[in-house]
N, C-alpha and C positions, 0 to 999 in steps of 0.2 A: 146422635146422627151417626158414630160409627156403624150402628143397626142398620141404620135406611141404607146407606152407603153401599154395606156387604148385601142387601138385600137387592138394591140396584143391579149389583156385580152378579148375582146370582141369576135375576131375571134375563140381563143382558146376556149372560153367556148360555140362554138356552136358547138367542137367537140370533148369536154371531159372535161371542167373545167378550171379555168383560179385561181392562188389565188390572194389574195390583191396584193399580191409582190412577185418578182421572186423568185423561190426558190433557195435555195443552193447544192453545190453536200450532203453537211451533210446532208439535209432533205433527201435523196432519199435512204431511206428505204424500200425494200420488205415488201409485197405485194402494200404497197399502190400506189407508182406510176409506178408498172409493165406495159408497154404498154400503157401509158400516155403522153400526148404530152404537155407538159409546156412549160414555160417560163425559163430560171436560168440564176441566178446569177452567174458566175464561174472564175477560173484562170486554163486556156490552156496551157500546156507543148507543145512545138513542137520540135520535133528530128526528125533524118532522117529515125528513124524505126516507127515512127508513131504523130498522135497528143492526147491529154489526158486531159480531165477533172483531177485537183488536189484534192485529199482530204487530203493533207497534213497536213490542219489545223483542223482537223475533229477531235475528238478521235476516235481512233481507226484508223488514219491515212489512211493506203494505203488499206484497204478493201472500204472506199467510193471513189476510184479514179473509173473514167470510160476510156473507148476505145473512142474517135470521129470518127464515121462512119458517109459515107454519103448514102443517098437512092440509091440502085441498085448495091453500091459494093461488090464484090466477099464475101462470108462470111458474109455478112449483113442482117438480117434478114428484110421481106418486110414488108413493110410500105406505107399508104395511102397519101403519098405526095411525090412533088418531091423539088430537092433542089433549095433553090430560086437563080434564075442567079446572083445577087449580093453576094453573101457569098463568092465564090473563091476569086473574087478579095480582098474582104474585110480582108480574112485571107493570102493572099499570102506574103505580106510583115514579117509575122512572118514562114514562110516556112523555114526549115534548111535542105534541100536536101543531103547537100552535107559534115556536119558535124555541131555539136555544137549545141546548143538550145538554144529556145526563149521563155518566158512566157510573157500572155498576161492576160488584164482579160476582162470580156467580156460579157453580156447579149445575148444567143442566144436562139431558141427557137427549140425545136424537140421533139422526144421519146425517152424513158427510157427502153431500155430490159435486161433484167436478164436472164443470160444462165441460165438452166434449166439442173438438175445434175452436176453441176459443180464439176469440180476436180481438184485441183493443187497439185503436189508433185515435186521433185527436183531431176533431172537428171543430175548427176556428179557435182552436187551442183549448178545447173541452174535451178529456179522455173518453169515450164511447165507447161500448162495445156490445159485446150478445153473450154478454155473461147474467149476473146476478146483481140484483142492488142497483141505486139509481144509476141510472145511465148504463146500464151493463157492463159495468166495471171491472167486478170480480167474476173470476174465474171457478170459484167456492161458494158454498152456500151449505150453510145448517138447517136440518128442517127438526123444530122442535118438537119433544116430545111430551118433555116435563123440568120444571125446576125444581131442583133439589133444595138449593141455597142461592139468597138472593141478596145485597145489599151494598149500600153507596162506596164507592172507593174512588183512589183517583189514578 
C-alpha cells in the first residue's frame, strides 16, 4: 500500500503537488486547494440523494463537507482527467439508490472545486443554494479521479 501511495504522490506531484500525507477534508480551506488535484483521506456518506465527503469531525462542521462529483457529470466543472475505470466498482457496495445510507472511509484522488459567488438561503425552512450536492447546499465539490482504498466505517 505504501508503494501505491508513493506512486500516486509522484503522479500528483507532476500535475500540481502532493503532500507527504493525504490531506483530510478539514485541511481543504480556500484558496489553498481550489482547483488542485490531491490525495484525500476522508469519510464518505452515500445516500439516494448523492455522495458526500463528511466534515462532521472538523471544527465548523458542515462548512467542511463536500459533494462528490464525477468528471463529465452534469453541473460538474471541467477537469483535465477522466474517472479511473476501477472507481465505480469500488464504490458500488456503498451506493444506496433506494434509501438508507452508508458510511465508508476512503483514500481518494481528485480535484477540489469551490463555488465562486456561493449563496445559501432558506426557502420554506429548507436550505437551498447555488452550490453543489442536493439543493446546491455545499460550496465545495470534490471531482473524483480514483479510489485508492475504501472500507466501511462509522
